N, C-alpha and C positions, 0 to 999 in steps of 0.2 A: 451582446451573447447574451442568449436565452438562459442560461442557468451558469452565471458566473461563480468561480470559485475564490473565495478570501482566505488569506491566512495571516493571524494574527501572532505576533510573538508576545506571549504572556511574561514570561521570565526568563532566564539562563536556560532552563530544562523543560520549557513548557510552550508549545506551538498548537494553535488551535486553528484547524482547516474547516470551513464550513462550505458547503455545497448542496443545491437541493436537485434532486433526481427526480426525472419523469419515470418511477417505478415504484412497486409496491415496497412496504418496509421488509418484508421477508425476501423480496430479491436483493434490494440493497444490502440486507444483513448477509445473505449468503455470498454477495460479492466481495465483502469484508472479510469473511470468516472460513471460506473454504478455498483452499490452495487452488484448485481447478478453476475456479471462478476468479480469484485474484490475478492468476495468471494471464487471462483473457483481456484485461481492461488495465492493469497498474502501470505497466510502463509503455509509454506511446511508441510508436515505431518512429516517430520524428525526432526522439530525443537520443537516438544512436545506442541505445543499450539493451543488452540481453537479459533477461530474467532468467538464470542459471537454476534456482531452485528456490523454493518456496514452501517454509513448514509454519503452520498455523496450529496452536492449541488454544482456541478461544474460549477460556474459562478463567476464573479467579485462580491466580498461580499458574496459569499456564503460559507458554512462550511462543515466542515467534520469531523468525529468520527467514531473511529474503537476501539472497546473494545474487550479485550482477557480474557480467562480463563485460569490462570496460575497453577491451580491445588490448592490442600489443601485449597478450598474455597477463593482463591485470584484472583482476577482480575487487569487487567492495560488497562487504555486508552490512545491513544494520540487523538489528536484533534487540529482544527486550522480553518484559514479561507483563502480564496482565494484572 
């Protein structure tokens, strides 16, 4: 694999994901902080989920929320604050 992803559980509440991208820092930052960009890549088609909504307010004290369609009229969301 050219750019492997590593995931390390640091504690009960902290997970660190590391990956190197072949893109400029600006493009990677936008991919994580602009909802229209995150929607383009965050959920791989192969995982069978659909990203229903994506809200990102990437600033200190800002919030994020992503909601998924799991099928069979089930949804799942994860959210938090910066």
